Every structure is written in C-alpha cells, then in structure tokens.
C-alpha positions as CSV (number, residue, x, y, z in Angstrom):
1,M,-8.8,-2.7,9.4
2,K,-8.7,-5.9,7.8
3,T,-12.0,-7.5,6.3
4,G,-11.3,-10.3,4.1
5,T,-9.8,-8.9,1.1
6,K,-10.3,-5.3,1.6
7,T,-8.2,-2.8,3.9
8,T,-9.1,0.8,4.5
9,I,-5.9,3.0,5.1
10,G,-6.7,6.5,6.9
11,A,-8.4,9.1,6.4
12,G,-10.5,7.7,3.3
13,V,-7.7,7.7,0.9
14,I,-8.3,3.8,-0.1
15,G,-11.3,1.9,-0.2
16,F,-9.5,-1.4,-1.6
17,L,-6.5,-2.8,-1.2
18,A,-6.0,-6.6,-2.3
19,L,-3.5,-8.5,0.0
20,T,-1.3,-9.7,-2.8
21,G,2.6,-9.2,-3.6
22,A,4.1,-5.8,-4.1
23,G,7.6,-6.6,-3.1
24,V,10.2,-4.7,-0.9
25,E,12.6,-4.2,-3.5
26,G,11.1,-1.8,-6.1
27,S,9.8,-1.4,-9.2
28,K,10.6,-5.0,-10.8
29,H,7.9,-6.3,-8.4
30,M,5.3,-3.6,-8.6
31,V,4.7,-4.3,-12.4
32,G,2.5,-7.3,-13.5
33,P,3.0,-9.5,-16.5
34,T,0.7,-6.8,-18.6
35,G,2.2,-3.9,-17.5
36,E,-0.8,-3.1,-14.7
37,P,0.6,-1.9,-11.2
38,Q,0.5,-4.8,-8.3
39,A,-1.8,-4.7,-6.0
40,L,-0.3,-3.1,-2.3
41,D,0.5,-5.9,0.5
42,A,-1.3,-4.5,3.6
43,S,0.5,-6.5,5.9
44,M,3.4,-4.0,5.2
45,F,2.0,-1.3,7.0
46,A,3.4,-0.3,10.4
47,Q,-0.2,0.6,11.3
48,G,0.6,3.0,14.0
49,A,-2.2,3.8,16.2
50,P,-5.0,5.7,14.5
51,E,-5.2,8.5,17.3
52,A,-1.4,9.1,17.1
53,P,-0.5,12.3,15.8
54,G,1.5,12.3,12.4
55,I,3.4,14.8,10.8
56,D,1.8,17.7,9.2
57,I,3.1,20.6,7.6
58,T,2.1,23.3,5.4
59,T,4.3,25.4,2.9
60,P,3.0,27.9,0.5
61,V,4.4,27.7,-3.1
62,N,4.4,30.7,-5.6
63,A,2.9,29.0,-8.5
64,P,-0.8,27.8,-9.6
65,R,-2.0,24.3,-8.2
66,P,-1.7,22.4,-11.7
67,E,2.0,23.4,-11.9
68,V,2.9,22.6,-8.7
69,Y,0.8,19.0,-8.9
70,K,2.8,18.0,-11.7
71,R,6.1,19.0,-10.2
72,F,5.5,17.1,-7.3
73,T,3.9,14.0,-9.1
74,T,6.0,13.5,-12.0
75,T,9.8,12.3,-12.3
76,Q,10.9,15.1,-14.1
77,G,9.1,17.4,-11.0
78,W,11.4,15.7,-8.8
79,K,14.6,16.5,-10.9
80,T,13.6,20.0,-11.1
81,F,13.2,20.7,-7.6
82,L,15.4,18.4,-5.5
83,D,17.9,17.2,-8.4
84,A,16.8,13.7,-7.3
85,S,16.1,10.8,-9.4
86,S,13.0,9.1,-9.3
87,D,10.5,6.6,-10.8
88,I,6.7,7.8,-10.3
89,D,3.9,5.7,-12.1
90,L,0.8,7.8,-11.2
91,R,-1.9,5.3,-11.0
92,I,-3.3,3.5,-8.1
93,G,-0.6,0.8,-7.2
94,G,2.1,2.6,-9.4
95,Q,5.6,3.0,-8.5
96,W,6.4,6.2,-6.1
97,E,10.3,5.6,-5.8
98,V,12.2,8.6,-5.1
99,Y,15.9,8.3,-5.0
100,F,18.0,10.3,-2.6
101,D,21.2,8.5,-3.5
102,P,20.8,8.2,-7.0
103,Q,24.1,6.2,-7.5
104,A,22.9,3.4,-5.6
105,K,18.9,3.9,-6.2
106,I,18.1,4.0,-2.7
107,G,15.2,6.2,-1.7
108,S,11.7,5.1,-1.4
109,N,12.1,1.9,-2.8
110,G,9.2,-0.3,-3.2
111,C,6.7,2.6,-2.7
112,Q,3.5,2.8,-4.2
113,V,0.6,5.3,-5.0
114,L,-2.4,4.9,-2.8
115,G,-4.8,7.5,-4.3
116,Y,-4.9,11.1,-6.2
117,L,-7.1,13.4,-7.5
118,P,-5.5,15.5,-10.2
119,N,-4.1,18.9,-9.1
120,E,-5.8,18.3,-5.8
121,M,-4.3,15.4,-3.9
122,V,-2.0,12.5,-4.1
123,A,-1.3,9.7,-1.4
124,F,1.8,7.2,-1.4
125,T,3.6,4.8,1.0
126,W,6.5,5.5,2.3
127,N,9.4,3.9,3.7
128,A,12.0,4.5,6.6
129,P,15.5,5.5,5.7
130,P,18.1,2.2,5.6
131,K,20.0,2.7,8.7
132,F,16.5,1.4,10.6
133,P,16.5,-1.9,8.5
134,A,13.2,-3.1,10.5
135,E,11.1,-0.2,10.1
136,R,12.3,-0.3,6.2
137,A,10.6,-3.3,5.5
138,M,7.2,-1.8,6.7
139,R,5.2,1.2,5.2
140,T,4.0,4.6,6.5
141,W,1.8,6.7,4.1
142,V,1.7,10.1,3.1
143,V,-0.8,12.4,1.9
144,V,0.0,15.6,0.0
145,T,-3.0,17.8,-0.6
146,L,-3.1,21.1,-2.6
147,A,-5.3,24.4,-1.9
148,D,-5.7,27.9,-3.7
149,A,-4.3,30.8,-1.4
150,K,-4.7,34.6,-2.2
151,D,-2.5,36.0,-5.5
152,G,-1.4,32.7,-7.0
153,I,-0.2,30.8,-4.0
154,T,-0.8,27.6,-3.7
155,N,-0.8,25.8,0.2
156,V,1.0,22.6,-0.3
157,R,0.0,20.4,2.9
158,L,1.7,17.2,3.9
159,R,0.5,14.5,6.2
160,H,2.5,11.5,7.1
161,F,0.8,9.2,9.1
162,G,1.1,5.3,10.3
163,F,4.2,5.8,13.1
164,P,3.6,3.2,15.9
165,D,5.3,4.3,18.9
166,Q,7.4,1.1,19.7
167,G,11.2,0.2,18.6
168,N,13.1,2.9,16.4
169,W,9.8,4.3,15.1
170,P,9.8,7.2,17.2
171,E,13.6,8.5,15.7
172,V,12.0,7.5,12.2
173,K,9.4,10.0,12.8
174,T,11.7,12.4,13.8
175,Y,13.7,11.8,10.9
176,F,10.7,12.7,8.6
177,V,9.6,15.6,10.9
178,N,13.1,16.9,10.1
179,A,13.3,15.8,6.3
180,W,9.8,17.0,5.1
181,P,10.1,21.0,5.2
182,R,13.2,20.6,3.5
183,V,11.4,18.7,0.7
184,L,8.5,21.4,0.5
185,K,11.2,24.0,0.9
186,A,12.8,22.8,-2.2
187,L,9.6,22.6,-4.0
188,A,8.5,26.2,-3.3
189,E,12.0,27.4,-4.2
190,S,12.0,25.9,-7.4
191,F,9.3,28.4,-8.5
192,Q,11.1,31.5,-6.8
193,S,12.6,32.5,-10.5
194,R,9.3,33.1,-11.7
C-alpha cells in the first residue's frame, strides 16, 4: 500500500520504505557514498494479493536460537550449512545476497534486509530464479522466525509472501515450495554433529 513515500509490506515487517533506487544488479547499487544501505524500491515488489496464501514451513533445529540465528543471518553461516557464498549485511536495507552459483555469483542478487529482531526474526526481499527473467526483476519477501521448543530445539518458521497469480508466478512459487524445505533441512543437518 503506497502513501506518499511510505510503504507498508506484509505483517508489520516494514513501516517505512523510501521509494528511491536500489538496483537489481546487486550490492554495487545497494550502498550509498558514505557506506549506508540504500533505500528499498517499493515498485520492485510483485505485490501478490494480500489474501493469497504464501509458503509456510517449519523445521526443528537441534541448537539454541542464538546459534541458529547466527548461522542463518551471516555470510559464514550460509557457507557452513549450504556451502553457498553470500554477501549479507544485517541492517535495514543491507544486502541479502546468497549465490547458489558461486562462480557466476548468481542467486538472490539485489535482495535486501527488510527487518530483523536479533535471535528472533529476519525478513528480506527475494527474487525468482534466472529462468524467469520478468519475475526475477520483481521482489517477493521472506520472513524467518525462530522459537524455542523443548530440549534445546529451535523451531525455524519460514514464510514466503507476495506471489501474484498471473504470468509465471505460479511456477516460481512451486519452485520455492520445493527449494525452501531443502534449505531448512540443510540448516538443521548442519547442527546434527553436535
């Protein structure tokens, strides 16, 4: 919902987004001249219907919340559990780029942090795979929450929102319905040697 230069994006994750230039090409466009993250470009969001169901999965991880949070929200963490290179700058508007093809640096190029609560939640923008070029130019958003369960287990809940129902978006959603469980499984397995 746009009102002047404010935009609200799902479930209270973001209250304020300036409508100025974060580039699609990645981190070179996401940092200002004094090192500050660039504002999000709300026009890039796919804007699926608010009532449209997103993806919602929960995975138990055998580790305390702070350890799970650190692994999921850091460059070194993604290397540890998915052997993926990444550039993560955990601050509002900071880059959230995970490269599933590290040689070509292809992955979540141009994605950014929307919000976070240390050891509890992180929200970030996300893009479609390169085989969907029109959809890749747009953004959806992901909210990951962590909650304590019994016996030192952390429940990691990942919700992915903003999928329109036109164009190739249903295929994009299906892609992530299959991909996100593999990511969370890898995260959980990375703590199994404890």
